N, C-alpha and C positions, 0 to 999 in steps of 0.2 A: 674824138676829132680823136681819132689813129696818132697823131702826132703827142697827143698827153699822157706824160709820164702816168701824172697822179696829182691828186685836187684836195683843198681844204675847204671846209663853209663851215667858215666863223657866224653862226647864227646874232646872237648880242652884241662882236660888232662893225653886220652886219656886210662882212670881208668873204669872198671866195677867193685862194691862191692856189694857182694852177705848175704845174712844173711840166720841162719837154722843151723840143725841138720846136719853137709855130713862134707863129710872128702874131705879138699880142693886138697889134692890129682888130687879126681879121677873128682871137678868140672876145674880141673886146662886140662885136660889129655881131657876133651869134649868141653870145651875154643879152645884151637887148635885145632883139629879134624871139628870141624861145622864154624874156624873164617880163618881155615891158616892161622894165629898169629903166634909169640913169645910169649907165656903165664909169667904170671913171679909172683908167690905169695909174695904179697908186706909183712902184716903183715897180724896175726891172732888171737884175739879174743876173748876167752872165755867168756864166760856171764852166771850166776848161774840165774840154774831156781828156785833155790826158797827154796825150799823144808825146810822142820827143819833133812835133816839129818846126823847128822855128818862129819866122814872126808873120803863122798867119793870124790870121781873121774869122772866127765860126757865121759860112752863112747862114743864114733863116732865122733867125735871132734865135729866140731860144734860153733855156734857162729856167732861172722863176720868178714871178711875177706875182700882185694880187691886183683885182677886180674887188673894182664896189659896182 
């Protein structure tokens, strides 16, 4: 997926962490289809883009999230 900036696979804990601007449910569905395993969204962290604009929320989700 082009929206993903980075990923980390933790084989001991059976977890995958992904970072980037994406919809977590879409990534979970794609992982489930490719691995044929149960996928659970454990945590979603939204990261500020840093710009100087008032009280605006980022569209499209994003941040770092862990998939299981």
